[in-house]
DOVO-578565 format. One record per residue: x, y, z of N, C-alpha, C in turn. Coordinates in pm, whole numbers, padded with zeros to 5 digits, always signed. Example, Ala and Ser with C-alpha at 12.3 -4.5 7.8 and 13.67 -1.06 7.14 Angstrom:
DOVO-578565
+01319-00569+00780+01230-00450+00780+01320-00330+00780
+01285-00225+00708+01367-00106+00714+01290+00003+00787
***
This chain:
DOVO-578565
+02862+03037-06084+02791+02906-06075+02688+02993-06019
+02562+02842-05985+02441+02859-05974+02392+02965-05855
+02240+03009-05833+02368+03050-05694+02312+02876-05596
+02232+02798-05668+02208+02680-05567+02345+02590-05528
+02444+02579-05611+02583+02561-05596+02651+02634-05493
+02626+02794-05493+02701+02828-05415+02648+02865-05242
+02516+02822-05259+02472+02810-05159+02503+02673-05062
+02527+02565-05144+02589+02378-05052+02708+02467-05048
+02761+02530-05135+02938+02472-05053+02923+02575-04947
+02857+02753-04902+02883+02798-04750+02819+02721-04657
+02705+02609-04656+02693+02498-04578+02750+02488-04559
+02831+02320-04683+02944+02279-04623+03088+02284-04534
+03171+02459-04528+03186+02515-04517+03171+02570-04392
+02996+02671-04379+02971+02628-04204+02988+02506-04102
+02965+02397-04141+02979+02224-04141+03065+02253-04076
+03199+02272-04139+03302+02235-04106+03364+02245-04031
+03283+02391-04049+03359+02580-03883+03285+02509-03746
+03194+02443-03790+03068+02441-03619+03134+02369-03489
+03287+02277-03534+03335+02170-03457+03516+02335-03356
+03554+02397-03463+03644+02479-03415+03519+02612-03343
+03379+02701-03363+03345+02745-03341+03250+02715-03191
+03217+02583-03186+03188+02567-03083+03280+02503-02954
+03392+02556-02968+03509+02503-02879+03598+02642-02796
+03493+02742-02874+03603+02919-02828+03444+02897-02738
+03335+02899-02708+03258+02866-02611+03283+02883-02476
+03196+02856-02371+03227+02804-02244+03092+02691-02328
+03148+02575-02150+03067+02464-02145+02885+02507-02106
+02822+02377-02172+02707+02469-02134+02625+02399-01988
+02536+02449-01941+02501+02455-01850+02355+02337-01849
+02373+02286-01761+02276+02122-01743+02160+02173-01775
+02026+02080-01806+01881+02159-01769+01821+02130-01624
+01909+02060-01601+01887+02006-01454+01986+02012-01370
+01959+02010-01198+02038+02025-01117+02124+01970-01118
+02203+01872-01056+02264+01758-01022+02231+01620-00948
+02157+01701-00881+02084+01607-00774+01966+01587-00773
+01872+01667-00933+01802+01606-00952+01716+01520-00967
+01610+01433-00960+01592+01304-00998+01395+01293-01054
+01384+01231-01128+01252+01237-01147+01160+01139-01071
+01018+01103-01101+00946+01014-01036+01049+00920-01024
+00986+00810-01172+01053+00738-01222+01195+00669-01213
+01143+00536-01109+01288+00488-01044+01245+00523-00873
+01180+00606-00804+01166+00630-00715+01153+00574-00578
+01052+00381-00618+01011+00357-00527+01126+00292-00506
+01186+00222-00368+01236+00106-00289+01136+00009-00206
+01195-00137-00268+01086-00225-00196+01171-00279-00046
+01147-00332+00031+01155-00415+00143+01080-00544+00180
+01131-00652+00174+01048-00751+00232+01135-00811+00272
+01079-00947+00410+01184-00989+00486+01097-01061+00641
+01169-01096+00721+01074-01204+00852+01190-01144+00940
+01121-01121+01048+01119-01161+01159+01092-01187+01274
+01166-01214+01333+01238-01340+01511+01102-01223+01625
+01009-01265+01694+01032-01202+01811+00974-01221+01875
+01084-01210+02025+01082-01335+02179+00972-01182+02260
+00898-01224+02251+00803-01193+02341+00724-01191+02457
+00712-01138+02587+00705-01167+02716+00550-01023+02738
+00423-01130+02721+00313-01114+02780+00232-01090+02926
+00123-01007+02922+00061-01039+03040-00079-00962+03014
-00146-01017+03054-00343-00984+03054-00379-01016+03213
-00477-00888+03269-00522-00854+03371-00657-00798+03374
-00707-00871+03486-00872-00827+03414-00885-00815+03570
-00999-00764+03634-01111-00770+03745-01200-00788+03687
-01304-00862+03770-01463-00829+03748-01527-00872+03875
-01515-00761+03993-01578-00775+04147-01484-00939+04149
-01560-00995+04175-01430-01090+04266-01388-01191+04219
-01336-01238+04077-01331-01272+03961-01233-01150+03902
-01129-01233+03892-00976-01108+03847-00931-01293+03735
-00791-01229+03727-00748-01307+03588-00635-01180+03612
-00514-01300+03588-00403-01313+03552-00322-01401+03468
-00261-01375+03299-00235-01460+03284-00053-01356+03263
+00069-01423+03240+00155-01435+03185+00229-01519+03149
+00294-01525+03004+00354-01593+02851+00494-01512+02852
+00540-01657+02796+00684-01636+02668+00641-01673+02576
+00634-01602+02467+00548-01630+02358+00692-01673+02187
+00691-01744+02142+00802-01738+02000+00699-01651+01887
+00755-01587+01842+00650-01534+01675+00746-01499+01572
+00674-01566+01482+00755-01586+01355+00642-01449+01299
+00731-01342+01172+00661-01199+01155+00730-01204+01047
+00647-01237+00856+00629-01125+00762+00610-00986+00767
+00734-00914+00662+00681-00785+00674+00692-00693+00546
+00665-00629+00462+00659-00524+00373+00697-00401+00434
+00805-00329+00284+00762-00194+00281+00813-00123+00165
+00702+00005+00092+00699+00026-00050+00790+00183+00013
+00891+00244+00012+00928+00388+00027+00925+00421-00114
+00851+00542-00139+00815+00691-00224+00914+00750-00249
+01018+00774-00235+01168+00870-00270+01111+00973-00288
+01052+01006-00388+01040+01135-00477+00966+01243-00361
+00838+01193-00319+00757+01250-00199+00788+01203-00073
+00910+01117-00026+00932+01066+00107+00833+01015+00210
+00716+00937+00123+00577+00929+00202+00630+00719+00188
+00588+00643+00266+00567+00512+00307+00427+00394+00318
+00484+00309+00268+00315+00226+00382+00373+00122+00387
+00402+00023+00444+00443-00102+00575+00345-00192+00550
+00326-00338+00588+00271-00413+00670+00320-00483+00698
+00304-00616+00826+00357-00676+00907+00218-00797+00875
+00230-00928+00950+00163-01080+00989+00263-01167+01075
+00256-01181+01193+00276-01254+01239+00202-01324+01349
+00236-01432+01368+00160-01567+01392+00298-01683+01528
+00231-01672+01683+00323-01712+01744+00316-01945+01723
+00483-01955+01778+00444-02070+01694+00521-02165+01833
+00561-02080+01988+00527-02154+02099+00540-02067+02180
+00418-02072+02276+00442-02028+02368+00391-02071+02545
+00474-02003+02648+00461-02161+02758+00439-02013+02820
+00339-02011+02976+00371-01962+03117+00256-02003+03202
+00215-01924+03291+00077-01978+03344+00025-01854+03395
-00171-01884+03457-00287-01797+03428-00334-01896+03575
-00435-01730+03649-00480-01741+03765-00624-01699+03727
-00687-01792+03719-00848-01757+03703-00915-01768+03909
-00880-01652+03951-00972-01656+04104-01094-01710+04147
-01135-01763+04229-01053-01819+04349-00944-01957+04254
-00897-01938+04222-00850-02097+04136-00716-02035+04180
-00600-02201+04163-00458-02141+04206-00402-02193+04048
-00302-02139+04072-00180-02096+03947-00217-02277+03890
-00230-02221+03737-00199-02340+03663-00140-02328+03539
-00078-02319+03499-00007-02403+03388-00102-02345+03198
-00010-02251+03096-00099-02265+02990-00067-02415+02875
-00190-02377+02845-00149-02526+02773-00135-02527+02595
-00114-02610+02527-00044-02652+02410-00126-02547+02257
-00235-02505+02313-00322-02442+02167-00311-02309+02169
-00251-02221+02220-00264-02090+02202-00239-02003+02121
-00293-01846+02060-00261-01825+01980-00254-01713+02011
-00186-01643+02006-00103-01531+01969-00057-01457+01815
-00149-01364+01750-00146-01295+01599-00159-01199+01571
-00131-01106+01475-00139-01020+01477-00161-00970+01283
-00155-00832+01229-00210-00789+01093-00140-00656+01118
-00104-00613+01038-00187-00456+01108-00053-00383+00903
-00102-00280+00883-00060-00118+00798-00056-00049+00870
-00024+00066+00822+00084+00141+00828+00101+00259+00687
+00070+00365+00667+00101+00466+00558+00140+00591+00611
+00270+00632+00559+00362+00723+00701+00402+00877+00550
+00392+00994+00570+00512+01074+00543+00607+01129+00638
+00701+01151+00616+00872+01177+00648+00854+01346+00604
+00837+01429+00594+00864+01529+00513+00972+01621+00553
+01014+01608+00685+01079+01659+00766+01295+01618+00744
+01361+01645+00637+01520+01547+00659+01455+01477+00444
+01578+01427+00506+01587+01337+00343+01642+01195+00381
+01500+01152+00312+01518+00972+00342+01597+00885+00288
+01710+00929+00224+01778+00884+00201+01938+00872+00225
+01931+00986+00269+02085+01011+00323+02052+01108+00433
+02115+01080+00579+02117+01141+00688+01922+01114+00751
+01835+01257+00826+01770+01215+00941+01657+01248+00863
+01515+01148+00884+01378+01198+00801+01297+01148+00926
+01201+01260+00923+01066+01254+01039+00955+01243+00985
+00870+01212+01036+00748+01242+00989+00649+01167+01098
+00509+01186+01051+00391+01078+01075+00334+00983+01035
+00257+00938+01059+00170+00816+01070+00063+00763+01080
-00041+00646+01021-00174+00622+01003-00217+00520+01000
-00237+00406+01076-00231+00257+01059-00319+00221+01103
-00368+00075+01119-00428-00008+01167-00360-00128+01269
-00431-00222+01291-00336-00343+01369-00494-00415+01394
-00500-00518+01350-00555-00625+01451-00432-00709+01506
-00486-00771+01658-00440-00781+01738-00517-00908+01829
-00474-01042+01794-00497-01149+01900-00419-01216+02017
-00455-01178+02100-00340-01259+02232-00475-01349+02284
-00488-01490+02276-00492-01566+02362-00446-01698+02386
-00394-01669+02486-00292-01743+02557-00379-01865+02565
-00379-02039+02585-00452-02104+02634-00439-02154+02770
-00585-02090+02806-00582-02069+02954-00708-02148+03042
-00726-02275+02901-00800-02406+03022-00994-02298+02865
-01041-02420+02977-01275-02364+02905-01335-02456+03026
-01384-02360+03014-01542-02308+03106-01630-02405+03113
-01703-02514+03166-01809-02560+03122-01934-02541+03125
-02045-02524+03028-02144-02449+03035-02280-02567+03035
-02404-02537+03058-02505-02676+03000-02567-02593+02857
-02661-02693+02833-02678-02682+02721-02818-02749+02672
-02917-02679+02615-03060-02647+02628-03127-02614+02660
-03306-02569+02660-03325-02469+02581-03486-02465+02714
-03483-02317+02718-03564-02329+02814-03727-02394+02747
-03773-02473+02875-03946-02618+02885-03866-02741+02830
-03729-02710+02799-03710-02837+02847-03586-02928+02858
-03605-03051+02866-03391-03060+02960-03324-03130+02888
-03214-03054+02990-03120-02994+02945-03088-03091+02863
-02970-03106+02797-02887-03166+02662-02755-03209+02671
-02728-03087+02759-02563-03165+02783-02453-03048+02832
-02333-03038+02844-02287-02986+02902-02173-02942+02687
-02146-02798+02721-02046-02706+02640-01940-02659+02684
-01876-02581+02576-01725-02522+02603-01680-02433+02525
-01610-02305+02543-01593-02253+02454-01392-02189+02462
-01325-02220+02379-01169-02144+02431-01173-02014+02457
-01087-01965+02535-01027-01841+02576-00999-01716+02470
-01026-01653+02411-01038-01578+02290-01012-01379+02341
-00890-01351+02236-00941-01203+02285-00875-01117+02148
-00996-01073+02126-00966-00989+01954-00937-00835+01992
-00871-00762+01996-00819-00608+01965-00833-00559+01756
-00873-00440+01732-00916-00402+01694-00871-00231+01653
-00713-00241+01661-00685-00081+01707-00569+00065+01568
-00617+00120+01638-00632+00273+01542-00515+00352+01637
-00414+00406+01460-00244+00359+01558-00184+00522+01461
-00137+00596+01534-00143+00729+01523+00009+00776+01579
+00073+00795+01469+00219+00790+01550+00328+00898+01475
+00446+00941+01534+00551+00944+01490+00663+00899+01418
+00734+00823+01322+00818+00809+01308+00907+00886+01280
+01068+00787+01267+01179+00895+01204+01285+00763+01164
+01383+00817+01069+01497+00729+01020+01557+00842+01017
+01658+00692+01026+01832+00785+01006+01916+00694+00953
+01968+00732+00841+02060+00696+00751+02239+00738+00719
+02308+00649+00930+02388+00641+00970+02542+00683+00848
+02548+00559+00736+02653+00580+00640+02561+00428+00580
+02646+00426+00498+02652+00270+00411+02604+00150+00466
+02662+00158+00588+02636+00033+00627+02543+00005+00763
+02517+00125+00836+02423+00126+00962+02287+00230+00963
+02149+00155+00928+02055+00254+00991+02021+00243+01162
+01903+00346+01132+01846+00341+01280+01711+00391+01251
+01597+00256+01305+01411+00298+01285+01365+00323+01410
+01262+00454+01445+01243+00411+01496+01079+00475+01534
+01004+00398+01600+00842+00421+01610+00707+00461+01745
+00712+00653+01786+00548+00574+01857+00463+00630+01779
+00378+00518+01841+00240+00535+01801+00109+00552+01907
+00061+00604+01897-00082+00614+01970-00191+00594+01985
-00274+00489+02037-00383+00406+02015-00523+00476+02080
-00549+00631+01962-00661+00652+02037-00799+00545+02048
-00823+00461+02000-00954+00413+02005-00894+00303+01975
-00962+00169+02083-00935-00008+02054-01052-00034+02072
-01085-00177+01925-01231-00218+01982-01190-00333+02019
-01268-00440+02127-01242-00522+02175-01387-00650+02229
-01305-00710+02171-01404-00838+02168-01380-00979+02223
-01430-01126+02334-01369-01174+02271-01406-01240+02363
-01325-01419+02468-01501-01512+02502-01334-01543+02627
-01386-01493+02739-01324-01590+02833-01370-01710+02890
-01248-01803+02841-01304-01916+02836-01330-02022+02957
-01218-02012+03054-01201-02082+03171-01273-01991+03206
-01388-01930+03254-01480-01901+03320-01646-01998+03371
-01654-01995+03472-01749-02103+03559-01818-02089+03622
-01978-02089+03634-02014-02069+03738-02050-02203+03767
-02056-02278+03864-02097-02375+04024-02244-02405+03989
-02314-02485+04032-02448-02467+03987-02501-02382+04179
-02584-02341+04137-02649-02238+04271-02750-02250+04304
-02825-02300+04422-02894-02398+04496-03025-02209+04478
-03127-02236+04458-03228-02116+04400-03336-02175+04562
-03381-02292+04553-03473-02324+04617-03541-02372+04574
-03648-02455+04654-03795-02524+04576-03812-02612+04479
-03584-02654+04492-03487-02766+04411-03512-02712+04244
-03486-02536+04270-03472-02542+04118-03321-02529+04206
-03232-02464+04018-03061-02467+04078-02997-02377+03945
-02981-02252+03938-02913-02205+03861-02797-02193+03827
-02794-02291+03650-02662-02306+03636-02643-02219+03532
-02500-02249+03470-02364-02107+03331-02425-02162+03212
-02535-02100+03142-02577-02134+03016-02538-02082+02891
-02402-02015+02892-02263-01975+02755-02198-01983+02825
-02092-01954+02687-02005-01914+02751-02000-01736+02774
-01894-01666+02825-01896-01574+02839-01819-01506+02738
-01909-01329+02715-01884-01289+02639-01796-01183+02705
-01699-01123+02596-01598-01029+02635-01652-00882+02464
-01679-00744+02550-01674-00679+02469-01654-00518+02506
-01616-00480+02426-01520-00328+02509-01454-00190+02397
-01431-00115+02521-01338-00051+02405-01255-00003+02464
-01138+00049+02422-00968+00037+02496-00871+00218+02404
-00752+00210+02496-00684+00305+02451-00508+00183+02497
-00425+00269+02399-00260+00234+02458-00164+00320+02335
-00040+00267+02347+00040+00243+02255+00080+00161+02253
+00206+00195+02113+00242+00125+02081+00471+00259+01985
+00538+00133+02057+00649+00185+02001+00774+00079+01958
+00887+00042+01877+00887-00009+01801+01056+00076+01826
+01171-00007+01771+01374+00060+01783+01436-00007+01760
+01449+00023+01563+01559-00085+01524+01681-00038+01458
+01837-00133+01435+01880-00062+01436+01999-00174+01327
+01991-00120+01197+02013-00222+01091+02138-00206+01076
+02221-00325+00977+02373-00325+00959+02340-00385+00814
+02358-00307+00700+02387-00378+00605+02561-00429+00566
+02518-00548+00571+02660-00657+00490+02641-00630+00376
+02546-00626+00260+02564-00590+00142+02509-00484+00105
+02416-00427-00032+02337-00315-00118+02255-00370-00074
+02161-00488-00063+02022-00535-00089+01992-00601+00033
+02072-00649+00175+02098-00689+00267+02076-00628+00429
+01976-00646+00454+01994-00525+00624+01998-00657+00693
+02040-00705+00828+02003-00758+00950+01993-00639+01043
+01928-00663+01107+01837-00545+01183+01791-00613+01330
+01819-00507+01445+01812-00594+01546+01749-00462+01699
+01654-00483+01765+01574-00378+01856+01440-00467+01929
+01392-00390+01965+01304-00405+02018+01132-00350+02021
+01001-00393+02061+00928-00343+02030+00848-00385+02179
+00707-00230+02212+00621-00277+02286+00520-00254+02277
+00439-00313+02321+00307-00227+02294+00138-00291+02406
+00086-00221+02397+00004-00183+02532-00118-00103+02508
-00214-00263+02562-00396-00143+02564-00452-00194+02708
-00506-00064+02759-00601-00101+02841-00718-00002+02850
-00859-00054+02899-00968+00016+02829-01073-00083+02944
-01200-00051+02843-01348-00121+03011-01434-00222+02914
-01426-00332+02986-01504-00434+02913-01600-00472+02973
-01681-00580+02941-01843-00591+02988-01847-00736+02982
-01861-00868+03083-01865-00984+03065-01992-01025+03002
-02030-01100+03011-02202-01109+02986-02230-01316+02915
-02282-01309+03027-02329-01450+02981-02488-01523+03007
-02555-01616+02949-02676-01654+03005-02611-01771+03127
-02768-01775+03186-02820-01864+03279-02916-01941+03310
-02964-01990+03355-03046-02193+03322-03059-02164+03474
-03221-02225+03508-03281-02255+03599-03344-02389+03542
-03270-02465+03624-03310-02601+03607-03407-02644+03741
-03518-02696+03718-03579-02814+03824-03495-02937+03890
-03628-02977+03958-03551-03067+03965-03595-03204+03866
-03671-03213+03818-03701-03320+03705-03573-03279+03571
-03503-03197+03613-03378-03146+03484-03435-03091+03400
-03505-03005+03376-03574-02934+03333-03562-02760+03246
-03492-02714+03231-03490-02588+03218-03645-02476+03199
-03637-02460+03326-03734-02370+03347-03752-02213+03351
-03623-02141+03327-03624-02047+03302-03471-02008+03255
-03466-01815+03164-03335-01838+03144-03338-01693+03178
-03194-01687+03253-03132-01485+03300-02997-01451+03189
-03010-01311+03159-02885-01302+03127-02797-01235+03250
-02705-01223+03267-02592-01173+03346-02475-01058+03253
-02476-00923+03368-02325-00879+03324-02242-00849+03439
-02099-00891+03397-01972-00827+03512-01962-00718+03373
-01881-00603+03500-01837-00493+03410-01686-00513+03466
-01638-00463+03416-01482-00470+03466-01434-00376+03538
-01356-00389+03645-01333-00335+03724-01179-00229+03660
-01093-00337+03629-00996-00261+03510-00974-00424+03433
-00865-00381+03338-00856-00446+03244-00760-00412+03073
-00628-00469+03120-00480-00402+03049-00443-00587+02976
-00335-00538+02887-00281-00598+02873-00159-00591+02747
-00011-00600+02788+00105-00581+02776+00168-00692+02653
+00278-00580+02581+00332-00755+02519+00454-00668+02445
+00563-00746+02556+00669-00686+02462+00815-00752+02457
+00927-00752+02420+01002-00794+02381+01117-00769+02241
+01240-00842+02266+01341-00814+02123+01293-00945+02029
+01372-00815+01945+01307-00917+01745+01453-00874+01683
+01400-00933+01608+01569-00976+01503+01467-00958+01384
+01517-00949+01268+01488-00897+01159+01600-00887+01020
+01563-01019+00917+01652-01060+00844+01543-01007+00686
+01645-00900+00611+01557-00828+00517+01556-00819+00398
+01575-00792+00273+01571-00786+00204+01576-00626+00103
+01656-00576+00004+01610-00427-00035+01630-00446-00176
+01537-00387-00298+01564-00371-00397+01501-00216-00448
***
């Protein structure tokens, strides 16, 4: 035989014997541990609807002028969440709007009055969180969060009239503005999750609000004509604008039930609170006996107290994929 043929026969013999040789060796160890997972496929998405039965209150005092509002609002909310199970981090966002609000308010020295039908309670927010302690897919995980919350809390508490015109000219009529309160809040807090088993979970978070920027309009505020002497009268000549800063806290607790792998029903509660200091600013016109605007003056009322609280039960239907 030639060397080439001898080599070919030897190679075929080795291949035929390979299974038998391999059987004599122990099973080869996997290159990675069984619980190792790559970044691919580590994202989990949640989206759904919530109903928040909320009870709200607003209280503010500007010297002799005090405001007290109490309402019950039915709020529908959409929400979404993306979990990165590889890094145990997440981003989530929500947006809600009231569909019905009822209650009453008092603006001293007036009497209690029913809230109108044009109330606006709404919010939009987003958080980023990281849960480095524990396991986000099994057992318990705890970590921190940072986020932003826009909150508009504007029950329909009426409109106060003010005159229109310009200095040196006759007054042109009467106008009014609706009540409005906008809060832009920074959220910093902690969040914890617990997967009890394949059927139940618990989610809880507490966030402090170290800073909130507050603006708005005190809609029902009026100033009746104040005699100044010499035939002149002082009238309110603009809406009453609110501005200030505040701080507070927000909390939420939800218990979930998983009837299927991709469907979750949750029930729980939520509470939001902000307090701070506000300035109420408006203009006044001096009107002479002939009805002409003869002067303009600005007024500022500093709050003695200002706080807002909203809390209540929440129900959630969420899909997970």
